[in-house]
PAZAPA-4460 file (N, C-alpha, C; in steps of 0.05 Angstrom, whole numbers, plus 32768, in hexadecimal, padded with zeros to 4 digits):
% residues 102
    n_x    n_y    n_z   ca_x   ca_y   ca_z    c_x    c_y    c_z   seq   type   mol
   7FA9   7B3B   82B4   7FA4   7B4A   8297   7F90   7B5C   829B     1      X     A
   7F7E   7B5A   82AF   7F68   7B6E   82AC   7F74   7B87   82B9     2      X     A
   7F88   7B8A   82CD   7F95   7B9E   82D7   7FA1   7BAA   82BE     3      X     A
   7FB0   7B9C   82AF   7FC3   7BAD   829C   7FAD   7BB6   8285     4      X     A
   7F93   7BAB   8281   7F82   7BB9   8272   7F77   7BD1   827B     5      X     A
   7F6E   7BD1   8295   7F61   7BE8   82A6   7F7D   7BF9   82A2     6      X     A
   7F95   7BF8   82A2   7FAA   7C0C   82A8   7FA9   7C18   828D     7      X     A
   7FAC   7C09   827A   7FAB   7C10   825F   7F91   7C23   8256     8      X     A
   7F7F   7C1C   8261   7F61   7C2D   8259   7F64   7C44   8267     9      X     A
   7F6E   7C42   8281   7F74   7C60   828C   7F89   7C71   8280    10      X     A
   7F9B   7C60   8276   7FB1   7C74   826B   7FA8   7C7D   8252    11      X     A
   7F98   7C6D   8240   7F8E   7C77   8228   7F74   7C91   8230    12      X     A
   7F69   7C8D   8243   7F52   7CA5   824C   7F63   7CBE   824F    13      X     A
   7F7B   7CBD   8263   7F8D   7CD0   826F   7F9A   7CDC   8251    14      X     A
   7FA5   7CCB   8240   7FAD   7CD6   8229   7F96   7CE5   8218    15      X     A
   7F82   7CE0   8215   7F67   7CE8   8203   7F66   7D07   8214    16      X     A
   7F5F   7D06   822C   7F5B   7D1F   823B   7F6E   7D32   8237    17      X     A
   7F8C   7D29   8236   7FA1   7D3E   8233   7FA0   7D47   821B    18      X     A
   7F98   7D34   8204   7F97   7D40   81E5   7F7D   7D54   81E6    19      X     A
   7F6A   7D4C   81F1   7F54   7D65   81F4   7F5D   7D7C   8200    20      X     A
   7F6B   7D7B   8217   7F70   7D91   8224   7F87   7DA3   8214    21      X     A
   7F96   7D94   8206   7FAB   7DA8   81FA   7F9F   7DB0   81E0    22      X     A
   7F8D   7DA1   81D4   7F80   7DAE   81B9   7F70   7DC7   81C3    23      X     A
   7F67   7DCA   81DC   7F50   7DDB   81E6   7F69   7DF3   81E9    24      X     A
   7F7C   7DEB   81F6   7F8C   7E07   81FB   7F97   7E16   81E4    25      X     A
   7F9E   7DFE   81CF   7FA8   7E0B   81B3   7F95   7E1B   81A9    26      X     A
   7F79   7E11   81A7   7F64   7E23   8199   7F64   7E3C   81A8    27      X     A
   7F63   7E3E   81C6   7F60   7E56   81CD   7F79   7E68   81CD    28      X     A
   7F93   7E5C   81C9   7FAC   7E71   81C2   7FA6   7E79   81AA    29      X     A
   7F9D   7E6B   8193   7F9C   7E79   8179   7F82   7E89   817B    30      X     A
   7F6E   7E85   8186   7F5C   7EA0   8187   7F67   7EB9   8193    31      X     A
   7F78   7EB7   81AA   7F89   7ECD   81B4   7F9C   7ED8   81A2    32      X     A
   7FA5   7ECA   8193   7FB7   7ECF   817C   7FAD   7EE4   8167    33      X     A
   7F94   7ED9   815C   7F87   7EE3   814D   7F7B   7F05   8154    34      X     A
   7F76   7F05   816D   7F6F   7F1C   817B   7F84   7F2F   817F    35      X     A
   7F9D   7F27   8181   7FB4   7F39   8185   7FBC   7F40   8168    36      X     A
   7FBD   7F2D   8156   7FC1   7F34   8139   7FAD   7F4B   8130    37      X     A
   7F96   7F4A   8137   7F83   7F64   8131   7F88   7F7F   813F    38      X     A
   7F95   7F7C   815A   7F9A   7F91   8169   7FB4   7F99   815C    39      X     A
   7FC7   7F8C   814F   7FE1   7F94   8142   7FD7   7FA5   812B    40      X     A
   7FC4   7F97   8117   7FBA   7FA3   8100   7FB0   7FC3   8105    41      X     A
   7F9E   7FBF   811C   7F93   7FDA   8126   7FAD   7FF0   812B    42      X     A
   7FBC   7FE7   8139   7FD6   7FF7   813F   7FE7   7FFE   812A    43      X     A
   7FE8   7FED   8115   7FF8   7FF6   80FB   7FE8   800F   80ED    44      X     A
   7FCD   8009   80E9   7FC0   8021   80E0   7FC0   803B   80E9    45      X     A
   7FBC   8035   8104   7FC2   804D   811A   7FDC   805D   8115    46      X     A
   7FF0   8049   8115   800E   8057   810E   8010   8067   80F6    47      X     A
   8003   8059   80DF   8003   8064   80C5   7FF7   8080   80C3    48      X     A
   7FDF   8081   80D4   7FCE   8098   80D6   7FE0   80AA   80E4    49      X     A
   7FEE   80A8   80F8   7FFD   80B7   810C   8015   80C5   80FA    50      X     A
   8023   80B5   80EA   803C   80BD   80D7   802C   80CF   80C3    51      X     A
   8016   80CB   80B6   800C   80DB   80A5   8005   80FA   80AD    52      X     A
   7FF8   80F5   80CB   7FF2   8110   80D6   8011   811E   80DA    53      X     A
   8020   8111   80EB   8039   8120   80ED   8044   812D   80D2    54      X     A
   8047   8120   80C2   8050   8127   80A4   8041   8141   809E    55      X     A
   8023   813F   80A2   8014   815B   809E   8018   8173   80AC    56      X     A
   801F   8169   80C9   8028   817F   80DC   8046   818B   80DA    57      X     A
   8058   817A   80C9   806C   8183   80C9   8077   8194   80AC    58      X     A
   8060   8194   809E   8066   81A1   8081   8070   81BE   8084    59      X     A
   8081   81C6   8072   8092   81DD   8076   807E   81F4   8073    60      X     A
   806D   81F3   805F   8056   8207   8056   8045   820C   8071    61      X     A
   803B   81F5   807D   8028   81F9   8094   803D   8203   80AC    62      X     A
   8052   81FD   80AE   8062   8208   80C4   8067   8228   80C1    63      X     A
   806C   822C   80A7   8074   824A   80A3   8058   825C   80A7    64      X     A
   8043   824D   809C   8026   825C   80A0   801F   8262   80C0    65      X     A
   8025   824B   80D0   8023   8250   80E8   8030   8264   80F8    66      X     A
   8048   8263   80F3   805E   8275   80FA   8052   8290   80F1    67      X     A
   804C   8295   80DD   8043   82B0   80CF   8025   82BB   80E3    68      X     A
   8016   82A5   80E4   7FF8   82B0   80E8   7FFC   82B0   8108    69      X     A
   8002   8299   8113   7FFC   8291   812F   8013   82A0   8141    70      X     A
   802B   82A1   813C   8041   82AE   8148   8046   82CB   8140    71      X     A
   8040   82D1   812A   8048   82E8   811F   8060   82F1   8116    72      X     A
   806F   82DA   810C   808E   82D7   8106   808F   82E5   80E8    73      X     A
   80A5   82EC   80DE   80AB   82F5   80C3   80C3   82EB   80BE    74      X     A
   80C6   82E6   80A1   80E3   82E5   8095   80F4   82FA   809E    75      X     A
   810A   82F8   80A6   8120   8312   80A7   812A   831E   8091    76      X     A
   812C   8336   8091   8137   8345   8079   814C   833B   806F    77      X     A
   8153   8347   8055   8171   833D   8048   8187   8347   8058    78      X     A
   8186   835D   8065   819C   8363   8076   819F   8355   8092    79      X     A
   818F   8347   8099   818F   8335   80AF   8194   831B   80AD    80      X     A
   8198   8316   8091   819B   82F5   808F   81BC   82F0   8086    81      X     A
   81C9   82DA   8095   81E1   82D7   808D   81E5   82BA   8092    82      X     A
   81FB   82B0   8082   8202   828F   8085   821D   8292   8098    83      X     A
   8215   827D   80AD   822C   827D   80BC   8239   8264   80BA    84      X     A
   8256   8261   80B7   8264   824D   80B1   8267   823A   80CC    85      X     A
   8271   8221   80CA   8276   8212   80DE   8286   8218   80F7    86      X     A
   8295   822B   80F0   82A5   8238   8106   8299   824D   8116    87      X     A
   8282   825B   810B   8273   826D   8112   8275   8287   810A    88      X     A
   8287   828D   80F4   828C   82A7   80EA   8277   82A4   80D1    89      X     A
   8271   82BF   80C7   825E   82C6   80B2   826B   82C0   809C    90      X     A
   825E   82AE   8085   826B   82A4   806E   825C   82BA   8057    91      X     A
   8244   82BE   805B   8236   82CF   8048   821C   82D6   804E    92      X     A
   820C   82E1   8035   81EF   82E4   803C   81E1   82D5   8027    93      X     A
   81CA   82CC   802F   81B7   82BC   801F   81A5   82CD   8011    94      X     A
   81A6   82C9   7FF6   818E   82DA   7FE6   8172   82D1   7FF0    95      X     A
   816A   82E4   7FED   8149   82E4   7FF1   813A   82E8   7FE2    96      X     A
   8120   82E4   7FE2   810A   82EE   7FCC   810C   830B   7FC3    97      X     A
   810F   8320   7FD5   8113   8337   7FCF   812C   833E   7FC2    98      X     A
   8143   8333   7FC6   815D   8337   7FB6   815B   8326   7F98    99      X     A
   8145   8319   7F97   8140   8309   7F7A   8131   831F   7F68   100      X     A
   811F   832F   7F76   810E   8341   7F66   811E   835A   7F61   101      X     A
   8133   8361   7F6F   8143   8379   7F6D   8150   8379   7F4F   102      X     A
***
């Protein structure tokens, strides 16, 4: 009977230690999860900022001003503007601001 009691006591101690170990691992994993969720939130904020920056850089007015100022580009004259169809033939001419003033 003493052997059985000692065996059961040892088994209870092993079970208690395994419970403590598993709880420690669970708490440690939860802490790591919290850190990774914070990193994910920071990355989401950075992604939103990058999308905003990209939309700012891609604005038509900004592209047009950069092309005019930095690259020295100009809008083509009315005689040089044509609409090309899907087969590659000229379909017509686009009305420009100069045409509307005339």
